[in-house]
C-alpha positions in Angstrom: 14.9 63.6 234.7 12.6 60.4 233.5 14.6 58.4 236.7 13.7 61.3 239.8 9.7 61.7 237.8 9.9 57.3 238.7 11.2 58.1 241.7 8.9 60.3 242.6 6.0 58.0 241.8 7.0 55.3 243.1 8.2 57.6 246.7 3.9 58.3 246.0 3.1 54.3 245.5 4.6 53.8 248.9 3.3 56.2 250.7 -0.3 55.3 249.5 0.6 51.9 250.4 1.5 53.1 253.6 -1.3 55.1 254.9 -3.4 51.5 253.2 -1.9 49.6 255.8 -2.8 52.2 258.0 -6.2 52.2 257.1 -7.3 49.3 257.0 -5.6 48.0 260.5 -7.6 50.4 262.7 -5.0 52.6 263.5 -4.4 50.0 266.5 -0.6 49.8 266.1 0.4 53.8 265.5 3.9 53.1 266.5 4.3 50.7 263.4 3.4 53.2 260.8 5.4 56.7 262.8 8.5 56.3 260.5 10.3 59.5 260.9 7.6 62.0 263.2 9.1 62.0 266.8 11.9 64.2 264.9 10.1 67.8 264.4 10.1 69.1 261.2 13.2 71.0 259.5 12.7 73.8 257.0 14.1 72.8 253.7 16.1 74.5 251.2 14.6 75.3 247.6 16.9 73.4 245.6 15.5 70.1 248.5 12.4 70.0 246.3 11.3 70.2 242.8 14.9 70.3 241.2 15.2 67.5 238.4 18.5 66.9 237.0 18.5 68.3 233.4 15.8 71.0 234.3 17.6 74.3 234.6 16.3 78.5 235.3 16.1 80.8 232.6 18.2 82.3 234.7 21.2 79.7 234.3 19.7 78.9 230.6 20.7 83.1 230.0 24.0 83.1 231.4 25.1 80.6 229.9 23.9 81.7 226.2 25.2 85.1 226.7 
């Protein structure tokens, strides 16, 4: 769980740094900051977000304890 939270925090910091660099550049080099923006958005599944190792849903916990 700790490593997942750490990875999420580092990802957020990296994104904030990227945004800050873009704003400081005055938007003069948008292609440099357009990483991944050429692709259409893809719908993701529930397991792709908000899931951390070691956390189980209440349904899974109930199933195991029964």
